[in-house]
C-alpha positions as CSV (number, residue, x, y, z in Angstrom):
1,M,94.4,0.3,24.6
2,R,96.9,-0.3,21.7
3,R,96.9,-4.0,22.4
4,A,93.0,-4.3,22.6
5,L,92.6,-2.6,19.2
6,P,93.6,-5.5,17.0
7,R,91.4,-7.7,19.2
8,F,88.5,-5.7,19.1
9,F,88.6,-5.3,15.1
10,A,88.8,-8.8,14.8
11,I,85.8,-9.5,16.5
12,L,83.8,-7.0,14.8
13,L,85.2,-7.9,11.4
14,S,84.1,-11.7,12.2
15,L,80.5,-10.7,13.4
16,C,80.3,-8.7,9.8
17,L,81.3,-11.5,8.0
18,A,78.8,-14.1,10.0
19,F,75.9,-11.5,9.7
20,P,75.3,-12.1,5.8
21,A,75.6,-15.7,6.3
22,A,73.0,-15.7,9.0
23,A,70.9,-13.3,7.1
24,Q,70.8,-15.5,4.1
25,A,69.9,-18.7,6.2
26,A,67.0,-16.9,7.6
27,D,65.9,-15.8,4.1
28,V,66.0,-19.8,3.0
29,S,64.1,-20.5,6.2
30,A,61.6,-18.2,5.3
31,H,61.3,-19.3,2.0
32,D,61.0,-22.8,2.8
33,A,58.3,-22.2,5.2
34,F,56.2,-20.5,2.5
35,V,56.8,-23.1,-0.2
36,D,56.0,-26.0,2.5
37,A,52.5,-24.0,3.8
38,A,51.5,-24.0,0.1
39,F,52.2,-27.2,-0.5
40,R,50.4,-28.3,2.6
41,A,47.3,-26.0,1.6
42,A,47.4,-27.8,-1.9
43,K,47.0,-31.2,0.1
44,T,50.1,-32.4,-1.7
45,V,51.6,-35.7,-1.0
46,G,55.0,-35.5,-2.3
47,G,56.3,-32.5,-4.3
48,S,59.6,-30.8,-5.6
49,L,60.0,-27.3,-6.8
50,V,63.3,-26.0,-8.5
51,V,64.1,-22.6,-9.5
52,M,67.0,-21.6,-11.7
53,K,68.5,-18.0,-12.7
54,G,70.8,-17.9,-15.6
55,G,71.2,-21.5,-15.5
56,E,72.0,-22.0,-12.1
57,V,70.0,-23.4,-9.4
58,V,68.8,-20.5,-6.9
59,Y,66.2,-22.5,-5.1
60,A,65.1,-26.0,-4.5
61,R,62.7,-27.6,-1.9
62,D,61.4,-31.4,-1.7
63,W,58.5,-31.8,0.5
64,G,56.7,-35.1,1.7
65,Y,56.8,-38.5,0.3
66,K,57.1,-40.6,-2.7
67,D,55.8,-43.6,-1.0
68,L,53.2,-42.9,1.8
69,T,53.2,-46.5,3.2
70,K,56.9,-46.7,3.3
71,G,57.4,-43.3,4.7
72,L,60.4,-42.6,1.8
73,A,60.5,-38.8,1.5
74,V,60.8,-36.9,-2.0
75,D,64.3,-36.1,-2.5
76,E,66.1,-34.3,-5.2
77,D,66.6,-37.9,-7.0
78,T,62.7,-38.7,-7.2
79,A,61.4,-39.3,-10.3
80,F,57.8,-38.1,-11.1
81,R,55.5,-38.7,-14.3
82,V,54.9,-35.5,-15.6
83,G,51.8,-35.7,-17.7
84,S,51.7,-33.4,-20.7
85,V,55.0,-31.8,-20.0
86,T,55.9,-34.7,-22.0
87,K,54.9,-33.0,-25.2
88,M,57.3,-30.2,-24.5
89,V,60.3,-32.5,-24.0
90,T,59.0,-34.6,-27.2
91,G,59.0,-31.1,-29.1
92,V,62.3,-30.6,-28.5
93,G,63.6,-34.1,-30.0
94,L,61.0,-33.5,-32.9
95,L,62.5,-30.1,-33.8
96,K,65.9,-31.7,-33.6
97,L,65.1,-33.9,-36.1
98,V,64.0,-30.7,-38.2
99,E,67.3,-29.3,-37.7
100,Q,68.7,-32.4,-39.1
101,G,66.4,-32.3,-42.3
102,K,64.6,-35.4,-41.4
103,L,61.7,-33.9,-40.8
104,D,59.7,-30.9,-42.6
105,L,57.1,-28.7,-40.4
106,D,54.8,-28.2,-43.4
107,A,55.2,-31.6,-45.4
108,G,51.9,-33.7,-45.1
109,I,52.5,-36.2,-42.4
110,G,51.5,-39.1,-44.8
111,D,54.7,-38.5,-46.5
112,Y,56.6,-40.1,-43.3
113,L,54.2,-42.7,-42.6
114,G,53.9,-44.2,-46.0
115,Y,50.1,-43.7,-46.7
116,P,48.0,-40.7,-47.5
117,V,46.5,-38.7,-44.3
118,A,43.4,-36.4,-44.6
119,A,40.6,-34.9,-42.8
120,P,37.5,-36.4,-44.3
121,R,36.3,-32.8,-45.5
122,W,39.6,-31.4,-46.5
123,S,41.1,-34.2,-48.4
124,R,43.3,-31.7,-50.3
125,T,44.6,-30.3,-47.4
126,P,47.8,-31.9,-45.9
127,L,48.0,-32.4,-42.3
128,T,51.2,-31.3,-41.1
129,L,53.7,-31.5,-37.8
130,R,53.7,-27.6,-37.8
131,Q,49.7,-28.1,-37.2
132,L,50.2,-31.0,-34.7
133,M,52.5,-29.2,-32.8
134,S,50.3,-25.8,-32.5
135,H,47.4,-28.0,-31.8
136,T,45.5,-26.5,-35.3
137,S,45.4,-29.8,-36.8
138,S,41.6,-30.6,-36.5
139,V,42.4,-33.7,-35.0
140,T,40.4,-34.4,-32.1
141,D,40.4,-37.0,-29.3
142,D,37.0,-38.2,-29.7
143,G,37.4,-41.1,-31.4
144,G,38.7,-43.3,-28.8
145,Y,42.5,-43.0,-29.4
146,S,43.4,-44.6,-26.0
147,S,42.2,-48.0,-27.3
148,L,45.2,-50.2,-27.3
149,S,43.9,-51.7,-30.7
150,S,44.0,-48.2,-32.6
151,T,46.4,-47.3,-35.0
152,V,47.3,-44.1,-36.5
153,R,46.3,-45.7,-39.8
154,G,43.1,-46.6,-38.8
155,M,42.5,-43.3,-37.2
156,L,43.9,-40.7,-39.7
157,S,44.5,-42.2,-42.9
158,K,42.5,-40.8,-46.1
159,K,41.2,-44.2,-46.9
160,A,39.9,-44.9,-43.2
161,R,37.7,-41.4,-43.5
162,A,37.2,-41.8,-39.5
163,A,35.5,-38.6,-39.2
164,A,35.1,-39.1,-35.1
165,N,38.9,-38.2,-35.1
166,F,38.4,-34.9,-36.7
167,T,36.6,-31.5,-36.0
168,G,35.2,-30.8,-39.6
169,D,37.8,-27.5,-39.3
170,K,40.3,-26.9,-42.3
171,P,43.5,-28.1,-41.1
172,G,45.7,-25.4,-39.5
173,S,42.7,-23.0,-39.1
174,R,41.7,-23.3,-35.3
175,Y,43.2,-24.2,-32.1
176,L,41.9,-27.1,-30.3
177,Y,44.5,-29.0,-27.7
178,T,44.6,-32.7,-28.8
179,N,46.3,-35.6,-27.2
180,L,46.0,-37.7,-30.4
181,G,47.7,-35.1,-32.5
182,A,50.5,-34.6,-30.3
183,G,50.9,-38.4,-29.6
184,V,51.0,-38.7,-33.6
185,A,53.8,-36.0,-33.9
186,G,55.8,-38.0,-31.5
187,A,55.3,-41.1,-33.7
188,L,56.6,-39.3,-36.5
189,A,59.9,-39.2,-34.6
190,E,59.9,-43.2,-34.6
191,A,58.8,-43.3,-38.2
192,V,61.9,-41.2,-39.7
193,S,64.4,-42.6,-37.2
194,G,64.1,-46.0,-37.1
195,V,64.5,-46.1,-33.1
196,S,62.2,-45.8,-30.3
197,L,61.0,-42.3,-28.8
198,D,63.0,-43.1,-25.7
199,A,66.4,-44.0,-27.7
200,L,66.0,-40.9,-29.7
201,R,65.6,-38.5,-26.9
202,R,68.2,-40.4,-24.7
203,R,70.6,-39.6,-27.6
204,E,69.6,-36.1,-28.8
205,V,68.2,-34.4,-25.5
206,F,69.0,-36.2,-22.2
207,A,72.7,-37.4,-22.8
208,P,74.1,-34.0,-23.9
209,L,72.2,-32.2,-20.9
210,G,73.4,-35.1,-18.5
211,I,69.5,-35.7,-17.9
212,R,68.1,-38.8,-16.3
213,A,64.9,-39.1,-18.0
214,A,62.8,-41.9,-19.5
215,Y,59.5,-42.5,-21.3
216,A,58.8,-45.5,-18.9
217,A,59.6,-45.6,-15.3
218,S,61.3,-48.9,-15.9
219,L,64.2,-47.5,-18.1
220,L,65.0,-45.1,-15.3
221,P,68.8,-46.0,-14.0
222,D,67.7,-46.0,-10.3
223,P,64.5,-47.9,-9.4
224,S,64.3,-46.6,-5.9
225,A,64.1,-42.9,-7.5
226,V,60.4,-43.7,-8.9
227,S,57.5,-42.2,-7.0
228,G,54.1,-43.7,-6.5
229,Q,51.0,-41.6,-7.8
230,Y,48.6,-40.6,-5.6
231,E,44.6,-39.5,-6.2
232,D,43.0,-37.7,-3.4
233,G,45.6,-38.7,-1.0
234,R,45.0,-42.6,-1.9
235,L,47.9,-44.6,-3.6
236,Y,46.6,-45.0,-7.3
237,S,49.7,-46.4,-8.7
238,S,52.5,-47.9,-6.9
239,A,56.0,-47.3,-8.1
240,A,56.4,-51.4,-8.1
241,W,53.4,-51.1,-10.4
242,Q,54.9,-48.6,-12.8
243,L,58.3,-50.5,-12.8
244,A,56.5,-53.5,-13.9
245,Q,55.2,-51.8,-17.1
246,G,57.1,-53.1,-19.9
247,Y,58.4,-50.5,-22.5
248,E,58.8,-51.6,-26.3
249,D,62.4,-50.4,-27.3
250,F,61.9,-50.3,-31.0
251,A,60.1,-48.2,-33.5
252,D,56.5,-48.8,-34.3
253,P,54.8,-45.6,-35.2
254,E,51.3,-47.1,-35.6
255,R,51.0,-48.1,-32.0
256,H,53.3,-46.1,-30.0
257,Y,51.7,-42.4,-30.7
258,R,50.6,-42.6,-27.0
259,T,54.2,-42.4,-25.7
260,G,55.1,-39.0,-26.6
261,I,51.6,-37.5,-25.0
262,Y,52.2,-37.9,-21.0
263,S,54.5,-41.0,-20.3
264,L,57.9,-38.9,-19.3
265,W,59.5,-39.5,-16.1
266,I,62.1,-37.1,-14.9
267,T,63.6,-35.3,-11.6
268,S,62.8,-31.9,-11.0
269,R,66.3,-30.7,-11.5
270,D,66.6,-32.4,-14.5
271,L,63.4,-31.0,-16.1
272,A,64.8,-27.6,-15.2
273,R,67.9,-28.3,-17.0
274,L,66.0,-28.7,-20.0
275,A,63.7,-25.7,-19.4
276,A,66.8,-23.7,-18.6
277,A,68.5,-24.7,-22.1
278,L,65.3,-23.3,-24.0
279,C,65.2,-20.5,-21.6
280,A,68.9,-19.6,-23.0
281,G,68.0,-20.3,-26.6
282,G,68.8,-23.9,-27.0
283,A,72.0,-24.5,-24.8
284,L,73.2,-25.2,-21.2
285,D,76.7,-25.4,-19.6
286,G,78.4,-25.7,-23.5
287,A,75.6,-28.3,-24.4
288,R,73.3,-27.6,-27.2
289,V,70.1,-29.2,-28.2
290,L,68.5,-26.7,-30.6
291,S,69.7,-23.6,-32.4
292,P,68.7,-20.1,-30.9
293,E,66.6,-19.9,-34.4
294,T,64.8,-22.8,-33.6
295,V,63.9,-22.0,-30.0
296,E,62.5,-18.7,-31.2
297,M,60.4,-20.8,-33.6
298,M,59.3,-22.8,-31.1
299,K,57.8,-19.8,-29.1
300,T,56.3,-18.4,-31.8
301,P,52.7,-17.9,-32.9
302,Q,52.6,-20.1,-35.8
303,H,49.9,-18.1,-37.7
304,T,52.3,-15.2,-38.1
305,L,54.7,-17.3,-40.3
306,G,52.6,-17.5,-43.4
307,K,52.9,-21.6,-43.3
308,S,50.6,-24.5,-42.8
309,V,48.9,-22.9,-40.0
310,T,46.4,-20.1,-40.4
311,G,44.5,-20.1,-36.8
312,E,45.8,-18.4,-33.6
313,S,46.8,-20.5,-30.7
314,P,48.2,-20.2,-27.6
315,Y,51.2,-22.6,-28.6
316,G,53.8,-22.4,-30.6
317,L,55.4,-25.7,-31.4
318,F,54.7,-27.4,-27.9
319,L,55.2,-24.4,-25.9
320,E,52.3,-22.4,-24.4
321,R,52.7,-18.8,-24.1
322,R,51.4,-17.2,-21.1
323,D,51.1,-13.4,-20.4
324,D,48.8,-13.9,-17.5
325,L,51.4,-15.6,-14.8
326,L,53.6,-12.5,-14.1
327,A,52.6,-9.2,-14.6
328,G,54.3,-7.3,-17.4
329,R,56.1,-10.7,-18.6
330,T,55.7,-13.1,-21.1
331,V,56.3,-16.9,-19.9
332,W,56.7,-19.9,-21.7
333,G,56.6,-23.7,-21.1
334,H,54.1,-26.7,-20.6
335,Q,51.5,-28.0,-17.9
336,G,50.8,-31.7,-17.0
337,M,47.9,-33.4,-15.4
338,T,48.4,-36.7,-14.2
339,T,46.4,-38.7,-12.4
340,G,46.3,-37.1,-9.4
341,A,48.5,-33.8,-9.8
342,I,49.4,-31.0,-12.1
343,C,53.1,-30.5,-12.9
344,N,54.6,-27.3,-14.5
345,A,57.4,-26.1,-16.1
346,Y,58.0,-22.4,-17.2
347,F,60.5,-20.1,-18.4
348,E,60.7,-16.2,-18.9
349,P,63.8,-15.6,-21.3
350,Q,64.1,-11.8,-20.4
351,S,65.4,-12.3,-17.0
352,G,66.8,-16.0,-17.3
353,F,64.2,-17.2,-14.7
354,T,63.1,-21.0,-15.0
355,F,60.5,-22.8,-12.9
356,V,59.7,-26.5,-12.2
357,L,57.0,-27.8,-9.9
358,L,56.6,-31.8,-9.7
359,Q,54.0,-33.6,-7.7
360,N,52.9,-37.1,-7.3
361,G,49.2,-36.0,-5.7
362,G,47.5,-33.1,-4.6
363,S,45.0,-30.2,-5.1
364,K,43.8,-30.2,-9.2
365,L,42.3,-26.8,-8.6
366,R,43.1,-24.3,-11.3
367,D,42.9,-20.6,-11.9
368,R,42.7,-19.4,-15.6
369,G,43.7,-22.9,-16.5
370,V,46.9,-23.2,-14.7
371,G,47.3,-25.1,-11.4
372,K,46.7,-22.6,-8.3
373,L,49.8,-23.9,-6.6
374,A,51.9,-23.1,-9.8
375,R,50.4,-19.7,-9.9
376,K,51.4,-19.2,-6.2
377,L,54.6,-20.5,-6.0
378,L,55.6,-19.0,-9.4
379,T,54.6,-15.5,-8.3
380,Y,56.4,-16.0,-5.4
381,T,59.5,-17.3,-6.5
382,F,59.8,-14.8,-9.3
383,G,59.4,-12.1,-6.6
384,A,62.2,-13.6,-4.4
385,F,64.7,-14.6,-7.1
386,G,63.6,-13.4,-10.8
387,E,63.9,-9.6,-10.9
């Protein structure tokens, strides 16, 4: 009996050690099953979900295809076009320039463009970067800003008096989401830096965090990582087509204002790293991209600061505040509508929780403005990993 005891306890110990690993594997399998079912129900062609807690990846799931025709599966290196989530990333770089003293949030943007800029009915009220980044500038998208022949001067200069590009409200007084205004904010970065938006972000944001991202698919280091884009399950633009689109890698703020609106290509893991840095006050793994004070200002309702914004907005500085995504919690981040899908990046600083969901095609149904798939997966993953 004495000889049997050591062997008995050894077997018991091995079973005890094996049980947590088996239980953990079962949990991961259950999470995968839930996430896969959600992707499937949302008619997702290809998607990627990443959850971080305290700066570490605690869950990730890649699903579907980046190329349906070739049967190429989405993996952790797949780069997606993220639509208006681009604005959040552009905003980080803009605020870096503010920290460096190259931009002033409350100076008239004409100071940087080299000519007077004003809303036709409010010629003495300056348009400011703070207004542009909080979507309160009175700039609107109704004047054909997507035309390749349009310039910032022709749309917003005081001399042009292009009323179609303004709402008529006093700048800073009322919220209206605007792509043109956000694009002009990005153009200011080129105006003061003398380099392209991609070169500036690569130097100030992407390189410090070890991120692989670009404002054009052709600038990514691995062409095979680029995903196609799908609309209603059919190919809208192939990876080959995206890679063939050129990028003017020089400063031209008059014509490059569209770049900072929706052009970013990035992997889910890399976008999660940037969101996690914002969640932690501007730094991750010893690399700081913004000061804690700047990140706090980015999150703050700008009308409370007594500066050039007087009207309420759900946005701080290119960061949307959501109080309806998680019960009793405030979440910050951005959503992007691409041609056939919705992409999302959110963080909750109280718990250190970061959520990124990228897609190349699928349902665009929304619930209170947020993609239904994102709401479902955010609620689920916060319950599993956020507390």
